[in-house]
Structure formats: C-alpha cells, structure tokens
N, C-alpha and C positions, 0 to 999 in steps of 0.2 A: 482544407479546412486548418492547417496551420496557419498561427500569425505572420510566420514570417518576417520579423523584425519590426511587421509596421508601428510606426507610432499609435496609430487608431486602436490597432487592435493589441494594445501593453498595456498594463498600467504598472507602475514603481518599476517598471524595467525589467520586472521579472516574473510577471502574472499575466499570461498571454487572457486576451478576453474575446476570443475567438469563437466559432462556429461548435468546433469541438469542447470548449469548457461552455458554453452553454447546453448542450446537450448534456455534458457530464452533470452539471449543475440542477438541470431539470429533473434527470432520472434520480439523484440522491436527494434532492427535497422531496420529490414524492416519493421515494422507498420509506425515507425518514417520515414522512407523515405518515404513514400504513403505519409502521412499527409504534408510532406513538398511540394511534388509533389502538392495534393491539393491546396494547402497556394499560389502557384509560383503564379496561374492567379491573385485572388485575390490582393495578398500583391505585384506585383511586381510595382516598383516605389514609393511604399508608404514610408512615413518620417520613418516608424519604422520597416521596415521589417528585420534591422539586429539584434532589438532587439528579434522578434519575433522568428527568428532561433534559438538566444542564450539559452531561454527561453525553447524552444523545447527541445534543447540538452541538457540542463542541467536535466530537468524531466524525461529525457530518462534515462541521466547516473544514477539518483537517483533510477529508478524503477529498470535498471540491476544489480545495487547495492544493492537492497532490496532483490532481487531474489537470491544473493550470500552470502549473510552475514550467520556468523556462531557465531557470537558474539551480545550480547545483544546491547552492545553499539552503534557498527557500525549498528545494525537494527535501531535506534532509528536515527541517522543521515541521511540516507538513507532515511529512513520514511520524515524527513525533506527534504529534497534535492528534494525528488519527489513528495512533496505537494508544496512547496514557489512556485516556477516557475508556476506551475496550477494556485494556486490564481492571480497570473499578469497575467495570459492569459485569464481567465475567465470574466473579465474587461476590455481586451484588445481594445474593440470597445472604450470605452470612453463614453459609452450611460448608461440612466436610468436602463434598464434591465441588461447590464452588470458589474454595478457597484453594483446594489442588489446582483444577481448571484456571484460575488467574495466575497461580504462581508458574505454572506451564508455559502460560501464555507469553507474561511478564519475561521469563526465562529466554523464552527462546527470540522474543522480541528485541529485547536487550542483544542477545549473543548476534542477532544479525544487521542489527543497528551498529554494531562495532565494524561489523565487513563492510557495511553501506558507508561508513564516513572513512575507512580506510580505501576506499573506492572513491572517494569524492577526492580524497587525498593525493590519491596517485595520479588521477586523470588533472585536477587542477598543477600538478608538478609537472605533467606532460605537456598540456595545450595551454598552460599560463591564463587561462580564467575560467570563470564558474559559469557564466551565462553560455545558452547554449550555444548561439554563431557563432559567436569568438573561439569557445571551444573547439566547437568542429573543424574550423579552420587551423586552430592550434595541433591539434591531433592528427591531421592528415598527414604531417609532417616529422610525428612522432615514431619510436619502432613498435609495430604490429603488435608485436606478442606483450610488450608492456601495455599495450592499450586493452588487449582483448584481458588482459588479467585483472584491468581496474574497471572496465565494464562488468565484469562475472561478480567483483567484490562488491560493485553498484548496485547490480540486479539483485545483490543475496536480499536487500531489505523489499525491495517490490515484490520478489518473488513469496515473502514470508506475508505480504498482505494480500497478496493473489490466492494464496494458498497452493504454491509449485513446491515440487521440489527445489531444495533439500529440508525445504523449513516448513513442511503441511502437518506436521505430526502434532501440531495445537489443536487442529479441526476435529478431531473426535473427542479430545477433551472439553473441549470449550462446549460442544455442542451436546453433550451426556450431561455433563456438571452444573453448566450456567442454567440460569431461568431461560423458559421455551423463547420470550421475546429478546432478550439479550443472545442467543443464542441466533437466533433467524436475524438481528441486526448484523452482529459481526462478522458473521459466514457470508455474507452479501456485499452489504452496503461496501466497506471500505474495499473490498476487490475492485469495484465499478472508480474508484481514484485509483489504483495501482496499475488496470490493464490500461486507462489512458495516460498515465506517465508513463508507460510502459512503451506506448504508439511514439509518444511526442517524444521522447528519449530517443529513439532509430531515428524518427525521421528530422529531428532539429539536432542531435550534440553528437550521434555518432557518424565517425567518417566512414566512407566507401570502404576503406581498411578492413573492417570487421563486418565478416559473416553471416549478417543477419540471419538470412533464414535457415543458416544451418543453423544455427544458436537458439531459435525458437523451437525449430524442429526438434534437437536435442531433448532442452527443456521439456518439451510437450510432451513425448514417447516416453520420456524417464519418468515424468509425472504421472503418466497414466499405467505405465506399465509397474512401478513400484505400489503406488496407489490400490492397482487392484488386485495384486499380491498380499498387501497386507490384508487387507479386506478380508481374507478368507480366515485369519482369525478374529473375524469381529463377531460377537454373538448378541449384540446389540444395536438396533438396526435404529 
C-alpha cells in the first residue's frame, strides 16, 4: 500500500497517491459528511453556519494531507492545517467552557508543534533530506541515538493528533467544553490522518536502526496505563 516513490503514485513529489491515501481520503470524507449532517440541525440559521462548514472542511483537508504526506515539510504543513481549524472549532460556542477548551487545545498543539519542528530539523540535519526515501537512506548512516531523539521529537506532534501520551490531556477538556458536534469531529477524524502518517513515517522514512516495535509498544502501554489511571478522578462521563 506504500507508494515507494513511483512517479505514477506521487503528486508534486511529496504527496502519495496510493491505496493508503485513497483509504484515508474515503474514511475522512465519509466521517466529515456525517459530522456535517449531525450539525445541520443545531446550526440551521446560525449566523456562523458557513464559518463552521469551512473550518470543518479545512481540518478534513489537513487530515487527508497528513496521511498522504511523504515529505517532512509537507507533514508539518498538514499538521498545522489539521490543527488550527480545530482550535477555532473548540471555541465555536463562545462560552466559558468552550474558550477554556480552545485555549488548552491550542497551547498543547503549539507546544507539541515545537517539538515536532525540532525533530524535523534534527532528522534533516542527520539525513540531509526531507523526502522520506532519501531521508531513510541518509539516516541509515547516522548515529542511532540521535536518530531516535529526532524521531521521538517528531512523533510528539503526531501523537498529539492521535490522542496518545504525552499530549492527550486536551481530549477531556475539548470533549466537555466544545459543542457536541465539534467534539465528535476533533476527537475522531484528525486521528485517522495521524495514524496513517505514523504508519507511513515508520514504513518509508525511519531506518532499521530505530526499534519501531518497541517504540510503539512503549507508547501504547504508557498511553493506556496513564489514561486509565487518570480516568479514576473523572466524574463527567
């Protein structure tokens, strides 16, 4: 399902047009249509109905691009496009809970974005490329410890979108404070692009020196453990 840099499966040299992208695009578009359908009733006649639809579509476009990116620079741009409309959507209701949710969502996203950019910078310096295939070849000869540090920093942004540790604290606040339709969107649809991007990054960009199974197992274990322990203190379903 990976493009493998075939010209007929690439667009602009950085956007993969392969079965994985088609699957991501289909799921994201289907979910977006469902969200817009759920929002039709509450937003009918609302003064900002058009604004809501535009923000949803921009976030969906960013999610699709996130899953199809095969270049680190495009990945960062897609991350921003998938995130920034979500910040505005979280505070769409313009009430106190929504404002708090939007602020926490934004601050966490910006903080993780800094780590992501630092990881991109480090990996570019080590691999001398931003496109996945040449990057993988360049990283194969780089020090393994430095590659691991750059990879972990890069993953910070994608794990934020996926709702995984350590940037998962925004999910309860957004779910509780944002309008229900917005919560349904931002806690599901962006994760599709994030997981696709994680898979593509591991399959195309990371060299064999990175112990990917152990890294994924560690992230999954910590996410589930910390998430379930933190849930004991919650009293809002």
